PDB file of N, CA, C and O in Angstrom:
ATOM      1  N   MET A   1     -81.154 142.068 132.242  1.00  0.00           N
ATOM      2  CA  MET A   1     -82.390 142.262 132.972  1.00  0.00           C
ATOM      3  C   MET A   1     -83.525 142.392 131.966  1.00  0.00           C
ATOM      4  O   MET A   1     -83.356 143.023 130.922  1.00  0.00           O
ATOM      5  N   PRO A   2     -84.677 141.804 132.265  1.00  0.00           N
ATOM      6  CA  PRO A   2     -85.819 141.909 131.346  1.00  0.00           C
ATOM      7  C   PRO A   2     -86.197 143.376 131.143  1.00  0.00           C
ATOM      8  O   PRO A   2     -86.037 144.200 132.043  1.00  0.00           O
ATOM      9  N   GLU A   3     -86.702 143.689 129.942  1.00  0.00           N
ATOM     10  CA  GLU A   3     -87.045 145.075 129.630  1.00  0.00           C
ATOM     11  C   GLU A   3     -88.108 145.612 130.585  1.00  0.00           C
ATOM     12  O   GLU A   3     -87.911 146.647 131.221  1.00  0.00           O
ATOM     13  N   GLU A   4     -89.241 144.901 130.684  1.00  0.00           N
ATOM     14  CA  GLU A   4     -90.282 145.318 131.619  1.00  0.00           C
ATOM     15  C   GLU A   4     -90.219 144.388 132.807  1.00  0.00           C
ATOM     16  O   GLU A   4     -90.447 143.185 132.686  1.00  0.00           O
ATOM     17  N   LEU A   5     -89.909 144.953 133.951  1.00  0.00           N
ATOM     18  CA  LEU A   5     -89.715 144.119 135.118  1.00  0.00           C
ATOM     19  C   LEU A   5     -91.047 143.868 135.817  1.00  0.00           C
ATOM     20  O   LEU A   5     -91.589 144.744 136.490  1.00  0.00           O
ATOM     21  N   THR A   6     -91.551 142.675 135.645  1.00  0.00           N
ATOM     22  CA  THR A   6     -92.763 142.236 136.324  1.00  0.00           C
ATOM     23  C   THR A   6     -92.396 141.020 137.155  1.00  0.00           C
ATOM     24  O   THR A   6     -91.316 140.451 136.995  1.00  0.00           O
ATOM     25  N   ARG A   7     -93.289 140.627 138.033  1.00  0.00           N
ATOM     26  CA  ARG A   7     -93.035 139.440 138.842  1.00  0.00           C
ATOM     27  C   ARG A   7     -92.875 138.220 137.933  1.00  0.00           C
ATOM     28  O   ARG A   7     -92.023 137.367 138.182  1.00  0.00           O
ATOM     29  N   ALA A   8     -93.688 138.139 136.886  1.00  0.00           N
ATOM     30  CA  ALA A   8     -93.610 137.011 135.945  1.00  0.00           C
ATOM     31  C   ALA A   8     -92.263 136.994 135.230  1.00  0.00           C
ATOM     32  O   ALA A   8     -91.697 135.925 134.999  1.00  0.00           O
ATOM     33  N   ALA A   9     -91.749 138.164 134.879  1.00  0.00           N
ATOM     34  CA  ALA A   9     -90.441 138.241 134.217  1.00  0.00           C
ATOM     35  C   ALA A   9     -89.335 137.800 135.168  1.00  0.00           C
ATOM     36  O   ALA A   9     -88.416 137.086 134.765  1.00  0.00           O
ATOM     37  N   ILE A  10     -89.420 138.221 136.422  1.00  0.00           N
ATOM     38  CA  ILE A  10     -88.441 137.800 137.427  1.00  0.00           C
ATOM     39  C   ILE A  10     -88.467 136.286 137.576  1.00  0.00           C
ATOM     40  O   ILE A  10     -87.417 135.645 137.632  1.00  0.00           O
ATOM     41  N   TYR A  11     -89.667 135.713 137.640  1.00  0.00           N
ATOM     42  CA  TYR A  11     -89.834 134.256 137.754  1.00  0.00           C
ATOM     43  C   TYR A  11     -89.152 133.536 136.588  1.00  0.00           C
ATOM     44  O   TYR A  11     -88.423 132.564 136.789  1.00  0.00           O
ATOM     45  N   GLU A  12     -89.394 134.017 135.379  1.00  0.00           N
ATOM     46  CA  GLU A  12     -88.829 133.359 134.200  1.00  0.00           C
ATOM     47  C   GLU A  12     -87.300 133.429 134.198  1.00  0.00           C
ATOM     48  O   GLU A  12     -86.632 132.451 133.861  1.00  0.00           O
ATOM     49  N   VAL A  13     -86.751 134.577 134.571  1.00  0.00           N
ATOM     50  CA  VAL A  13     -85.296 134.734 134.605  1.00  0.00           C
ATOM     51  C   VAL A  13     -84.686 133.767 135.617  1.00  0.00           C
ATOM     52  O   VAL A  13     -83.724 133.064 135.306  1.00  0.00           O
ATOM     53  N   ILE A  14     -85.243 133.732 136.821  1.00  0.00           N
ATOM     54  CA  ILE A  14     -84.678 132.868 137.866  1.00  0.00           C
ATOM     55  C   ILE A  14     -84.858 131.406 137.502  1.00  0.00           C
ATOM     56  O   ILE A  14     -83.954 130.599 137.721  1.00  0.00           O
ATOM     57  N   ARG A  15     -86.015 131.050 136.947  1.00  0.00           N
ATOM     58  CA  ARG A  15     -86.253 129.649 136.567  1.00  0.00           C
ATOM     59  C   ARG A  15     -85.268 129.202 135.491  1.00  0.00           C
ATOM     60  O   ARG A  15     -84.744 128.089 135.546  1.00  0.00           O
ATOM     61  N   LYS A  16     -85.016 130.072 134.511  1.00  0.00           N
ATOM     62  CA  LYS A  16     -84.068 129.728 133.453  1.00  0.00           C
ATOM     63  C   LYS A  16     -82.661 129.570 134.024  1.00  0.00           C
ATOM     64  O   LYS A  16     -81.960 128.613 133.693  1.00  0.00           O
ATOM     65  N   GLN A  17     -82.250 130.497 134.874  1.00  0.00           N
ATOM     66  CA  GLN A  17     -80.927 130.406 135.499  1.00  0.00           C
ATOM     67  C   GLN A  17     -80.800 129.107 136.296  1.00  0.00           C
ATOM     68  O   GLN A  17     -79.785 128.416 136.211  1.00  0.00           O
ATOM     69  N   LEU A  18     -81.824 128.786 137.059  1.00  0.00           N
ATOM     70  CA  LEU A  18     -81.804 127.582 137.888  1.00  0.00           C
ATOM     71  C   LEU A  18     -81.721 126.326 137.030  1.00  0.00           C
ATOM     72  O   LEU A  18     -80.972 125.403 137.351  1.00  0.00           O
ATOM     73  N   ALA A  19     -82.479 126.285 135.950  1.00  0.00           N
ATOM     74  CA  ALA A  19     -82.442 125.135 135.038  1.00  0.00           C
ATOM     75  C   ALA A  19     -81.052 124.974 134.433  1.00  0.00           C
ATOM     76  O   ALA A  19     -80.547 123.857 134.321  1.00  0.00           O
ATOM     77  N   ASP A  20     -80.432 126.091 134.044  1.00  0.00           N
ATOM     78  CA  ASP A  20     -79.081 126.043 133.476  1.00  0.00           C
ATOM     79  C   ASP A  20     -78.071 125.531 134.496  1.00  0.00           C
ATOM     80  O   ASP A  20     -77.242 124.677 134.182  1.00  0.00           O
ATOM     81  N   ILE A  21     -78.143 126.049 135.707  1.00  0.00           N
ATOM     82  CA  ILE A  21     -77.190 125.668 136.762  1.00  0.00           C
ATOM     83  C   ILE A  21     -77.338 124.197 137.122  1.00  0.00           C
ATOM     84  O   ILE A  21     -76.345 123.487 137.281  1.00  0.00           O
ATOM     85  N   LEU A  22     -78.584 123.742 137.249  1.00  0.00           N
ATOM     86  CA  LEU A  22     -78.832 122.350 137.661  1.00  0.00           C
ATOM     87  C   LEU A  22     -78.848 121.381 136.479  1.00  0.00           C
ATOM     88  O   LEU A  22     -78.932 120.166 136.658  1.00  0.00           O
ATOM     89  N   GLU A  23     -78.766 121.940 135.265  1.00  0.00           N
ATOM     90  CA  GLU A  23     -78.800 121.143 134.036  1.00  0.00           C
ATOM     91  C   GLU A  23     -80.033 120.239 133.981  1.00  0.00           C
ATOM     92  O   GLU A  23     -79.953 119.036 133.734  1.00  0.00           O
ATOM     93  N   ILE A  24     -81.184 120.889 134.225  1.00  0.00           N
ATOM     94  CA  ILE A  24     -82.464 120.175 134.144  1.00  0.00           C
ATOM     95  C   ILE A  24     -83.407 120.972 133.255  1.00  0.00           C
ATOM     96  O   ILE A  24     -83.156 122.139 132.956  1.00  0.00           O
ATOM     97  N   ASP A  25     -84.488 120.336 132.838  1.00  0.00           N
ATOM     98  CA  ASP A  25     -85.499 120.981 132.005  1.00  0.00           C
ATOM     99  C   ASP A  25     -86.283 121.996 132.842  1.00  0.00           C
ATOM    100  O   ASP A  25     -86.670 121.709 133.975  1.00  0.00           O
ATOM    101  N   GLU A  26     -86.510 123.172 132.281  1.00  0.00           N
ATOM    102  CA  GLU A  26     -87.280 124.202 132.986  1.00  0.00           C
ATOM    103  C   GLU A  26     -88.650 123.696 133.409  1.00  0.00           C
ATOM    104  O   GLU A  26     -89.199 124.148 134.414  1.00  0.00           O
ATOM    105  N   GLY A  27     -89.203 122.761 132.648  1.00  0.00           N
ATOM    106  CA  GLY A  27     -90.519 122.211 132.959  1.00  0.00           C
ATOM    107  C   GLY A  27     -90.580 121.489 134.295  1.00  0.00           C
ATOM    108  O   GLY A  27     -91.661 121.317 134.860  1.00  0.00           O
ATOM    109  N   ARG A  28     -89.431 121.068 134.804  1.00  0.00           N
ATOM    110  CA  ARG A  28     -89.384 120.394 136.116  1.00  0.00           C
ATOM    111  C   ARG A  28     -89.458 121.372 137.274  1.00  0.00           C
ATOM    112  O   ARG A  28     -89.617 120.971 138.427  1.00  0.00           O
ATOM    113  N   ILE A  29     -89.340 122.664 136.963  1.00  0.00           N
ATOM    114  CA  ILE A  29     -89.264 123.673 138.009  1.00  0.00           C
ATOM    115  C   ILE A  29     -90.570 124.457 138.065  1.00  0.00           C
ATOM    116  O   ILE A  29     -90.998 125.045 137.073  1.00  0.00           O
ATOM    117  N   SER A  30     -91.194 124.456 139.234  1.00  0.00           N
ATOM    118  CA  SER A  30     -92.407 125.253 139.427  1.00  0.00           C
ATOM    119  C   SER A  30     -92.131 126.286 140.511  1.00  0.00           C
ATOM    120  O   SER A  30     -91.089 126.257 141.165  1.00  0.00           O
ATOM    121  N   GLU A  31     -93.062 127.182 140.685  1.00  0.00           N
ATOM    122  CA  GLU A  31     -92.860 128.245 141.663  1.00  0.00           C
ATOM    123  C   GLU A  31     -92.738 127.687 143.079  1.00  0.00           C
ATOM    124  O   GLU A  31     -92.066 128.279 143.924  1.00  0.00           O
ATOM    125  N   SER A  32     -93.379 126.559 143.339  1.00  0.00           N
ATOM    126  CA  SER A  32     -93.332 125.986 144.683  1.00  0.00           C
ATOM    127  C   SER A  32     -92.152 125.029 144.880  1.00  0.00           C
ATOM    128  O   SER A  32     -91.994 124.461 145.960  1.00  0.00           O
ATOM    129  N   SER A  33     -91.326 124.847 143.853  1.00  0.00           N
ATOM    130  CA  SER A  33     -90.193 123.924 143.950  1.00  0.00           C
ATOM    131  C   SER A  33     -89.215 124.363 145.038  1.00  0.00           C
ATOM    132  O   SER A  33     -88.776 125.512 145.083  1.00  0.00           O
ATOM    133  N   SER A  34     -88.892 123.415 145.909  1.00  0.00           N
ATOM    134  CA  SER A  34     -87.857 123.650 146.916  1.00  0.00           C
ATOM    135  C   SER A  34     -86.512 123.385 146.251  1.00  0.00           C
ATOM    136  O   SER A  34     -86.334 122.361 145.592  1.00  0.00           O
ATOM    137  N   PHE A  35     -85.572 124.297 146.420  1.00  0.00           N
ATOM    138  CA  PHE A  35     -84.263 124.130 145.792  1.00  0.00           C
ATOM    139  C   PHE A  35     -83.608 122.819 146.208  1.00  0.00           C
ATOM    140  O   PHE A  35     -83.069 122.095 145.372  1.00  0.00           O
ATOM    141  N   VAL A  36     -83.654 122.520 147.494  1.00  0.00           N
ATOM    142  CA  VAL A  36     -82.969 121.340 148.012  1.00  0.00           C
ATOM    143  C   VAL A  36     -83.849 120.096 147.932  1.00  0.00           C
ATOM    144  O   VAL A  36     -83.433 119.076 147.383  1.00  0.00           O
ATOM    145  N   ASP A  37     -85.067 120.176 148.479  1.00  0.00           N
ATOM    146  CA  ASP A  37     -85.922 118.992 148.580  1.00  0.00           C
ATOM    147  C   ASP A  37     -86.444 118.498 147.232  1.00  0.00           C
ATOM    148  O   ASP A  37     -86.474 117.291 146.991  1.00  0.00           O
ATOM    149  N   ASP A  38     -86.852 119.406 146.357  1.00  0.00           N
ATOM    150  CA  ASP A  38     -87.444 119.000 145.075  1.00  0.00           C
ATOM    151  C   ASP A  38     -86.434 118.927 143.937  1.00  0.00           C
ATOM    152  O   ASP A  38     -86.562 118.095 143.039  1.00  0.00           O
ATOM    153  N   LEU A  39     -85.428 119.803 143.978  1.00  0.00           N
ATOM    154  CA  LEU A  39     -84.517 119.915 142.841  1.00  0.00           C
ATOM    155  C   LEU A  39     -83.109 119.405 143.137  1.00  0.00           C
ATOM    156  O   LEU A  39     -82.238 119.435 142.267  1.00  0.00           O
ATOM    157  N   ASP A  40     -82.890 118.941 144.355  1.00  0.00           N
ATOM    158  CA  ASP A  40     -81.592 118.381 144.761  1.00  0.00           C
ATOM    159  C   ASP A  40     -80.429 119.338 144.527  1.00  0.00           C
ATOM    160  O   ASP A  40     -79.334 118.906 144.166  1.00  0.00           O
ATOM    161  N   ALA A  41     -80.657 120.629 144.729  1.00  0.00           N
ATOM    162  CA  ALA A  41     -79.580 121.606 144.568  1.00  0.00           C
ATOM    163  C   ALA A  41     -78.645 121.525 145.775  1.00  0.00           C
ATOM    164  O   ALA A  41     -79.092 121.511 146.922  1.00  0.00           O
ATOM    165  N   ASP A  42     -77.347 121.473 145.499  1.00  0.00           N
ATOM    166  CA  ASP A  42     -76.387 121.477 146.594  1.00  0.00           C
ATOM    167  C   ASP A  42     -75.955 122.916 146.878  1.00  0.00           C
ATOM    168  O   ASP A  42     -76.380 123.847 146.194  1.00  0.00           O
ATOM    169  N   SER A  43     -75.109 123.088 147.889  1.00  0.00           N
ATOM    170  CA  SER A  43     -74.734 124.449 148.285  1.00  0.00           C
ATOM    171  C   SER A  43     -73.992 125.188 147.173  1.00  0.00           C
ATOM    172  O   SER A  43     -74.145 126.401 147.035  1.00  0.00           O
ATOM    173  N   LEU A  44     -73.200 124.486 146.389  1.00  0.00           N
ATOM    174  CA  LEU A  44     -72.488 125.123 145.288  1.00  0.00           C
ATOM    175  C   LEU A  44     -73.477 125.646 144.240  1.00  0.00           C
ATOM    176  O   LEU A  44     -73.326 126.759 143.737  1.00  0.00           O
ATOM    177  N   ALA A  45     -74.477 124.844 143.920  1.00  0.00           N
ATOM    178  CA  ALA A  45     -75.498 125.273 142.955  1.00  0.00           C
ATOM    179  C   ALA A  45     -76.254 126.489 143.469  1.00  0.00           C
ATOM    180  O   ALA A  45     -76.591 127.386 142.697  1.00  0.00           O
ATOM    181  N   LEU A  46     -76.521 126.522 144.771  1.00  0.00           N
ATOM    182  CA  LEU A  46     -77.247 127.656 145.336  1.00  0.00           C
ATOM    183  C   LEU A  46     -76.393 128.924 145.310  1.00  0.00           C
ATOM    184  O   LEU A  46     -76.908 130.020 145.089  1.00  0.00           O
ATOM    185  N   ILE A  47     -75.100 128.773 145.533  1.00  0.00           N
ATOM    186  CA  ILE A  47     -74.193 129.927 145.428  1.00  0.00           C
ATOM    187  C   ILE A  47     -74.179 130.445 143.986  1.00  0.00           C
ATOM    188  O   ILE A  47     -74.225 131.652 143.748  1.00  0.00           O
ATOM    189  N   GLU A  48     -74.115 129.519 143.036  1.00  0.00           N
ATOM    190  CA  GLU A  48     -74.152 129.923 141.619  1.00  0.00           C
ATOM    191  C   GLU A  48     -75.447 130.653 141.296  1.00  0.00           C
ATOM    192  O   GLU A  48     -75.444 131.635 140.554  1.00  0.00           O
ATOM    193  N   LEU A  49     -76.561 130.170 141.859  1.00  0.00           N
ATOM    194  CA  LEU A  49     -77.854 130.801 141.601  1.00  0.00           C
ATOM    195  C   LEU A  49     -77.873 132.218 142.164  1.00  0.00           C
ATOM    196  O   LEU A  49     -78.324 133.146 141.493  1.00  0.00           O
ATOM    197  N   VAL A  50     -77.390 132.388 143.383  1.00  0.00           N
ATOM    198  CA  VAL A  50     -77.343 133.722 143.985  1.00  0.00           C
ATOM    199  C   VAL A  50     -76.504 134.656 143.116  1.00  0.00           C
ATOM    200  O   VAL A  50     -76.910 135.787 142.849  1.00  0.00           O
ATOM    201  N   GLU A  51     -75.335 134.186 142.671  1.00  0.00           N
ATOM    202  CA  GLU A  51     -74.479 135.013 141.818  1.00  0.00           C
ATOM    203  C   GLU A  51     -75.171 135.351 140.500  1.00  0.00           C
ATOM    204  O   GLU A  51     -75.066 136.476 140.012  1.00  0.00           O
ATOM    205  N   ALA A  52     -75.874 134.382 139.928  1.00  0.00           N
ATOM    206  CA  ALA A  52     -76.580 134.621 138.664  1.00  0.00           C
ATOM    207  C   ALA A  52     -77.697 135.645 138.851  1.00  0.00           C
ATOM    208  O   ALA A  52     -77.884 136.525 138.010  1.00  0.00           O
ATOM    209  N   ILE A  53     -78.438 135.529 139.951  1.00  0.00           N
ATOM    210  CA  ILE A  53     -79.526 136.475 140.227  1.00  0.00           C
ATOM    211  C   ILE A  53     -78.949 137.876 140.425  1.00  0.00           C
ATOM    212  O   ILE A  53     -79.462 138.849 139.873  1.00  0.00           O
ATOM    213  N   GLU A  54     -77.883 137.971 141.213  1.00  0.00           N
ATOM    214  CA  GLU A  54     -77.279 139.275 141.459  1.00  0.00           C
ATOM    215  C   GLU A  54     -76.785 139.900 140.157  1.00  0.00           C
ATOM    216  O   GLU A  54     -76.960 141.099 139.941  1.00  0.00           O
ATOM    217  N   SER A  55     -76.180 139.108 139.303  1.00  0.00           N
ATOM    218  CA  SER A  55     -75.687 139.605 138.028  1.00  0.00           C
ATOM    219  C   SER A  55     -76.830 140.024 137.111  1.00  0.00           C
ATOM    220  O   SER A  55     -76.772 141.074 136.471  1.00  0.00           O
ATOM    221  N   GLU A  56     -77.860 139.200 137.054  1.00  0.00           N
ATOM    222  CA  GLU A  56     -78.990 139.436 136.154  1.00  0.00           C
ATOM    223  C   GLU A  56     -79.744 140.718 136.489  1.00  0.00           C
ATOM    224  O   GLU A  56     -80.198 141.425 135.590  1.00  0.00           O
ATOM    225  N   PHE A  57     -79.878 141.019 137.775  1.00  0.00           N
ATOM    226  CA  PHE A  57     -80.708 142.144 138.184  1.00  0.00           C
ATOM    227  C   PHE A  57     -79.893 143.381 138.574  1.00  0.00           C
ATOM    228  O   PHE A  57     -80.453 144.359 139.069  1.00  0.00           O
ATOM    229  N   SER A  58     -78.587 143.344 138.357  1.00  0.00           N
ATOM    230  CA  SER A  58     -77.757 144.535 138.534  1.00  0.00           C
ATOM    231  C   SER A  58     -77.740 145.263 137.197  1.00  0.00           C
ATOM    232  O   SER A  58     -77.727 144.638 136.137  1.00  0.00           O
ATOM    233  N   GLN A  59     -77.738 146.586 137.262  1.00  0.00           N
ATOM    234  CA  GLN A  59     -77.687 147.316 135.995  1.00  0.00           C
ATOM    235  C   GLN A  59     -77.043 148.675 136.215  1.00  0.00           C
ATOM    236  O   GLN A  59     -77.338 149.370 137.188  1.00  0.00           O
ATOM    237  N   GLY A  60     -76.173 149.034 135.309  1.00  0.00           N
ATOM    238  CA  GLY A  60     -75.482 150.313 135.411  1.00  0.00           C
ATOM    239  C   GLY A  60     -74.711 150.414 136.718  1.00  0.00           C
ATOM    240  O   GLY A  60     -73.935 149.527 137.075  1.00  0.00           O
ATOM    241  N   ASP A  61     -74.940 151.505 137.417  1.00  0.00           N
ATOM    242  CA  ASP A  61     -74.266 151.721 138.695  1.00  0.00           C
ATOM    243  C   ASP A  61     -74.981 151.025 139.845  1.00  0.00           C
ATOM    244  O   ASP A  61     -74.465 150.983 140.962  1.00  0.00           O
ATOM    245  N   HIS A  62     -76.154 150.485 139.583  1.00  0.00           N
ATOM    246  CA  HIS A  62     -76.930 149.824 140.639  1.00  0.00           C
ATOM    247  C   HIS A  62     -76.553 148.347 140.721  1.00  0.00           C
ATOM    248  O   HIS A  62     -76.718 147.600 139.756  1.00  0.00           O
ATOM    249  N   THR A  63     -76.056 147.944 141.860  1.00  0.00           N
ATOM    250  CA  THR A  63     -75.707 146.544 142.080  1.00  0.00           C
ATOM    251  C   THR A  63     -76.796 145.894 142.915  1.00  0.00           C
ATOM    252  O   THR A  63     -77.080 146.332 144.030  1.00  0.00           O
ATOM    253  N   PHE A  64     -77.400 144.855 142.375  1.00  0.00           N
ATOM    254  CA  PHE A  64     -78.403 144.093 143.121  1.00  0.00           C
ATOM    255  C   PHE A  64     -77.665 143.093 143.991  1.00  0.00           C
ATOM    256  O   PHE A  64     -76.767 142.396 143.519  1.00  0.00           O
ATOM    257  N   ARG A  65     -78.037 143.020 145.251  1.00  0.00           N
ATOM    258  CA  ARG A  65     -77.351 142.108 146.164  1.00  0.00           C
ATOM    259  C   ARG A  65     -78.351 141.388 147.042  1.00  0.00           C
ATOM    260  O   ARG A  65     -79.281 141.998 147.570  1.00  0.00           O
ATOM    261  N   ILE A  66     -78.160 140.084 147.197  1.00  0.00           N
ATOM    262  CA  ILE A  66     -78.941 139.303 148.153  1.00  0.00           C
ATOM    263  C   ILE A  66     -78.116 139.271 149.436  1.00  0.00           C
ATOM    264  O   ILE A  66     -76.996 138.761 149.456  1.00  0.00           O
ATOM    265  N   GLU A  67     -78.676 139.813 150.486  1.00  0.00           N
ATOM    266  CA  GLU A  67     -77.949 139.902 151.753  1.00  0.00           C
ATOM    267  C   GLU A  67     -77.776 138.512 152.365  1.00  0.00           C
ATOM    268  O   GLU A  67     -78.680 137.679 152.312  1.00  0.00           O
ATOM    269  N   ASP A  68     -76.598 138.278 152.945  1.00  0.00           N
ATOM    270  CA  ASP A  68     -76.277 136.969 153.528  1.00  0.00           C
ATOM    271  C   ASP A  68     -77.318 136.519 154.536  1.00  0.00           C
ATOM    272  O   ASP A  68     -77.690 135.346 154.569  1.00  0.00           O
ATOM    273  N   GLU A  69     -77.794 137.453 155.367  1.00  0.00           N
ATOM    274  CA  GLU A  69     -78.757 137.069 156.400  1.00  0.00           C
ATOM    275  C   GLU A  69     -80.120 136.685 155.820  1.00  0.00           C
ATOM    276  O   GLU A  69     -80.938 136.082 156.515  1.00  0.00           O
ATOM    277  N   ASP A  70     -80.368 137.026 154.564  1.00  0.00           N
ATOM    278  CA  ASP A  70     -81.640 136.679 153.924  1.00  0.00           C
ATOM    279  C   ASP A  70     -81.586 135.316 153.222  1.00  0.00           C
ATOM    280  O   ASP A  70     -82.626 134.747 152.892  1.00  0.00           O
ATOM    281  N   LEU A  71     -80.392 134.800 152.997  1.00  0.00           N
ATOM    282  CA  LEU A  71     -80.243 133.565 152.221  1.00  0.00           C
ATOM    283  C   LEU A  71     -81.001 132.381 152.815  1.00  0.00           C
ATOM    284  O   LEU A  71     -81.604 131.601 152.078  1.00  0.00           O
ATOM    285  N   GLU A  72     -80.976 132.242 154.129  1.00  0.00           N
ATOM    286  CA  GLU A  72     -81.616 131.072 154.737  1.00  0.00           C
ATOM    287  C   GLU A  72     -83.133 131.068 154.549  1.00  0.00           C
ATOM    288  O   GLU A  72     -83.771 130.022 154.667  1.00  0.00           O
ATOM    289  N   ASP A  73     -83.710 132.234 154.258  1.00  0.00           N
ATOM    290  CA  ASP A  73     -85.152 132.309 154.032  1.00  0.00           C
ATOM    291  C   ASP A  73     -85.546 131.978 152.595  1.00  0.00           C
ATOM    292  O   ASP A  73     -86.732 131.837 152.297  1.00  0.00           O
ATOM    293  N   LEU A  74     -84.566 131.852 151.704  1.00  0.00           N
ATOM    294  CA  LEU A  74     -84.853 131.578 150.296  1.00  0.00           C
ATOM    295  C   LEU A  74     -84.757 130.078 150.049  1.00  0.00           C
ATOM    296  O   LEU A  74     -83.698 129.559 149.695  1.00  0.00           O
ATOM    297  N   ARG A  75     -85.881 129.392 150.242  1.00  0.00           N
ATOM    298  CA  ARG A  75     -85.888 127.934 150.132  1.00  0.00           C
ATOM    299  C   ARG A  75     -86.571 127.421 148.860  1.00  0.00           C
ATOM    300  O   ARG A  75     -86.298 126.314 148.396  1.00  0.00           O
ATOM    301  N   THR A  76     -87.459 128.244 148.312  1.00  0.00           N
ATOM    302  CA  THR A  76     -88.196 127.839 147.108  1.00  0.00           C
ATOM    303  C   THR A  76     -88.032 128.905 146.030  1.00  0.00           C
ATOM    304  O   THR A  76     -87.568 130.014 146.295  1.00  0.00           O
ATOM    305  N   LEU A  77     -88.417 128.550 144.828  1.00  0.00           N
ATOM    306  CA  LEU A  77     -88.379 129.527 143.743  1.00  0.00           C
ATOM    307  C   LEU A  77     -89.275 130.712 144.079  1.00  0.00           C
ATOM    308  O   LEU A  77     -88.917 131.857 143.800  1.00  0.00           O
ATOM    309  N   ARG A  78     -90.430 130.451 144.673  1.00  0.00           N
ATOM    310  CA  ARG A  78     -91.341 131.543 145.058  1.00  0.00           C
ATOM    311  C   ARG A  78     -90.646 132.496 146.038  1.00  0.00           C
ATOM    312  O   ARG A  78     -90.773 133.713 145.908  1.00  0.00           O
ATOM    313  N   ASP A  79     -89.910 131.949 147.021  1.00  0.00           N
ATOM    314  CA  ASP A  79     -89.193 132.800 147.979  1.00  0.00           C
ATOM    315  C   ASP A  79     -88.223 133.725 147.246  1.00  0.00           C
ATOM    316  O   ASP A  79     -88.151 134.918 147.539  1.00  0.00           O
ATOM    317  N   ALA A  80     -87.477 133.166 146.292  1.00  0.00           N
ATOM    318  CA  ALA A  80     -86.484 133.945 145.551  1.00  0.00           C
ATOM    319  C   ALA A  80     -87.155 135.029 144.708  1.00  0.00           C
ATOM    320  O   ALA A  80     -86.698 136.172 144.683  1.00  0.00           O
ATOM    321  N   VAL A  81     -88.234 134.671 144.020  1.00  0.00           N
ATOM    322  CA  VAL A  81     -88.951 135.641 143.182  1.00  0.00           C
ATOM    323  C   VAL A  81     -89.526 136.762 144.050  1.00  0.00           C
ATOM    324  O   VAL A  81     -89.409 137.939 143.710  1.00  0.00           O
ATOM    325  N   ASP A  82     -90.150 136.389 145.173  1.00  0.00           N
ATOM    326  CA  ASP A  82     -90.720 137.398 146.066  1.00  0.00           C
ATOM    327  C   ASP A  82     -89.640 138.332 146.608  1.00  0.00           C
ATOM    328  O   ASP A  82     -89.852 139.539 146.717  1.00  0.00           O
ATOM    329  N   TYR A  83     -88.493 137.771 146.942  1.00  0.00           N
ATOM    330  CA  TYR A  83     -87.380 138.570 147.473  1.00  0.00           C
ATOM    331  C   TYR A  83     -86.910 139.586 146.437  1.00  0.00           C
ATOM    332  O   TYR A  83     -86.793 140.776 146.731  1.00  0.00           O
ATOM    333  N   VAL A  84     -86.642 139.111 145.226  1.00  0.00           N
ATOM    334  CA  VAL A  84     -86.169 140.010 144.165  1.00  0.00           C
ATOM    335  C   VAL A  84     -87.214 141.086 143.878  1.00  0.00           C
ATOM    336  O   VAL A  84     -86.880 142.264 143.754  1.00  0.00           O
ATOM    337  N   ALA A  85     -88.470 140.680 143.774  1.00  0.00           N
ATOM    338  CA  ALA A  85     -89.544 141.637 143.477  1.00  0.00           C
ATOM    339  C   ALA A  85     -89.634 142.696 144.584  1.00  0.00           C
ATOM    340  O   ALA A  85     -89.806 143.880 144.296  1.00  0.00           O
ATOM    341  N   GLU A  86     -89.518 142.273 145.835  1.00  0.00           N
ATOM    342  CA  GLU A  86     -89.609 143.223 146.944  1.00  0.00           C
ATOM    343  C   GLU A  86     -88.437 144.208 146.932  1.00  0.00           C
ATOM    344  O   GLU A  86     -88.634 145.414 147.080  1.00  0.00           O
ATOM    345  N   VAL A  87     -87.231 143.695 146.756  1.00  0.00           N
ATOM    346  CA  VAL A  87     -86.045 144.566 146.751  1.00  0.00           C
ATOM    347  C   VAL A  87     -86.106 145.560 145.601  1.00  0.00           C
ATOM    348  O   VAL A  87     -85.710 146.715 145.755  1.00  0.00           O
ATOM    349  N   LEU A  88     -86.600 145.116 144.445  1.00  0.00           N
ATOM    350  CA  LEU A  88     -86.660 145.997 143.269  1.00  0.00           C
ATOM    351  C   LEU A  88     -87.930 146.833 143.203  1.00  0.00           C
ATOM    352  O   LEU A  88     -88.082 147.667 142.310  1.00  0.00           O
ATOM    353  N   GLY A  89     -88.847 146.612 144.148  1.00  0.00           N
ATOM    354  CA  GLY A  89     -90.064 147.410 144.183  1.00  0.00           C
ATOM    355  C   GLY A  89     -91.075 147.031 143.120  1.00  0.00           C
ATOM    356  O   GLY A  89     -91.863 147.869 142.680  1.00  0.00           O
ATOM    357  N   VAL A  90     -91.058 145.773 142.704  1.00  0.00           N
ATOM    358  CA  VAL A  90     -92.020 145.299 141.708  1.00  0.00           C
ATOM    359  C   VAL A  90     -93.254 144.818 142.456  1.00  0.00           C
ATOM    360  O   VAL A  90     -93.161 143.982 143.355  1.00  0.00           O
ATOM    361  N   THR A  91     -94.413 145.354 142.077  1.00  0.00           N
ATOM    362  CA  THR A  91     -95.637 144.945 142.750  1.00  0.00           C
ATOM    363  C   THR A  91     -96.153 143.642 142.167  1.00  0.00           C
ATOM    364  O   THR A  91     -95.923 143.323 141.001  1.00  0.00           O
ATOM    365  N   ARG A  92     -96.848 142.910 142.999  1.00  0.00           N
ATOM    366  CA  ARG A  92     -97.406 141.623 142.577  1.00  0.00           C
ATOM    367  C   ARG A  92     -98.549 141.865 141.598  1.00  0.00           C
ATOM    368  O   ARG A  92     -99.442 142.672 141.859  1.00  0.00           O
ATOM    369  N   GLU A  93     -98.515 141.164 140.476  1.00  0.00           N
ATOM    370  CA  GLU A  93     -99.586 141.325 139.488  1.00  0.00           C
ATOM    371  C   GLU A  93    -100.876 140.712 140.030  1.00  0.00           C
ATOM    372  O   GLU A  93    -100.853 139.741 140.786  1.00  0.00           O
ATOM    373  N   ALA A  94    -101.971 141.290 139.636  1.00  0.00           N
ATOM    374  CA  ALA A  94    -103.276 140.802 140.102  1.00  0.00           C
ATOM    375  C   ALA A  94    -103.612 139.486 139.457  1.00  0.00           C
ATOM    376  O   ALA A  94    -104.672 138.920 139.726  1.00  0.00           O
TER     377      ALA A  94
END
């Protein structure tokens, strides 16, 4: 997990994980990128991303979890970043 948890740090972590999973350049991924429509992520890649996010933002005895019922609302990188920031209580930078 990044040392100082800001929305920008969350974005960078998720973008890097997504680039690794999809084996694409991070430069192809923007905050508005749709996982399926823009990045051609299949369901297996999305499962890997969820697992990577959960692992990245879990620490010590605290387990970060993306609830199954919330998954369908996570369609873009922005959705994922906003979700993680909200669950972790990170406020949006001005």
